C-alpha positions in Angstrom: -24.2 -7.0 16.6 -23.6 -10.3 15.8 -20.4 -12.5 16.5 -19.7 -12.1 12.4 -19.8 -8.5 13.0 -17.7 -7.8 16.0 -15.3 -9.8 13.8 -16.0 -8.0 10.9 -15.0 -4.9 13.0 -12.2 -5.6 14.1 -10.1 -7.3 11.3 -11.6 -4.1 8.9 -9.8 -1.5 11.8 -6.4 -3.1 12.2 -3.3 -1.4 11.1 0.2 -3.1 10.2 3.4 -1.5 9.5 5.1 -1.9 6.0 7.5 0.2 4.2 7.2 1.6 1.4 11.0 2.9 -0.4 12.4 1.8 2.6 10.1 4.2 5.5 8.3 2.4 8.3 4.6 3.4 7.6 1.2 2.1 9.3 -1.1 1.4 7.1 -4.9 0.1 7.8 -4.8 -3.9 6.4 -7.6 -3.7 3.9 -6.8 -0.5 1.6 -5.7 1.0 -1.3 -2.0 1.3 -3.5 -3.4 4.9 -3.1 -4.1 5.3 0.5 -1.0 3.4 1.2 1.6 6.0 -1.0 -0.4 8.8 0.5 0.1 7.8 4.3 3.2 7.3 3.0 3.2 11.2 1.6 3.8 10.1 -1.9 1.8 11.9 -4.8 -0.5 9.6 -6.3 -1.0 11.4 -9.5 2.7 11.2 -9.6 3.5 7.4 -8.4 2.3 4.1 -8.4 2.7 1.3 -5.8 4.8 -1.8 -6.6 4.6 -4.6 -4.2 8.4 -6.5 -3.6 8.0 -10.2 -2.5 11.8 -11.7 -2.7 12.6 -11.4 -6.2 8.7 -10.6 -7.9 6.9 -7.4 -8.2 4.0 -7.0 -8.5 2.4 -4.0 -9.8 -0.7 -1.5 -9.0 -0.2 0.7 -11.9 -4.0 1.7 -13.2 -5.4 -0.1 -10.1 -5.0 2.4 -7.4 -8.6 2.1 -5.8 -8.0 -2.0 -6.0 -8.7 -2.5 -2.5 -5.5 -5.3 -1.7 -4.9 -6.7 1.8 -1.5 -5.5 3.1 0.7 -8.0 5.6 3.0 -6.9 8.8 6.6 -5.9 7.1 5.7 -6.6 3.7 7.9 -4.1 1.5 6.7 -1.9 -0.9 8.4 0.9 -3.3 6.7 3.9 -5.5 7.3 4.6 -8.8 7.1 7.5 -10.6 5.1 8.3 -13.7 6.9 11.3 -14.8 9.8 11.8 -17.2 13.2 10.4 -15.8 15.7 13.6 -15.7 19.4 13.0 -17.6 22.3 14.3 -15.8 
């Protein structure tokens, strides 16, 4: 095993703690939006993930299987794709 292989293994296995809908979730540093939702206990068939950075929102709607890199203490929210109930 080369040094590059060892470094890749170390970084690909690293986990970080992020928040999804205000709850802490431990996820792999290199993951997918759908995997983040699943680890947060959120149904991927009816939700998509949005990354919150300051006042900016980065939607992963329609890109749930795209590989992303997440960082310690990042903030995400889930958005339902279903109908909005009315009062």
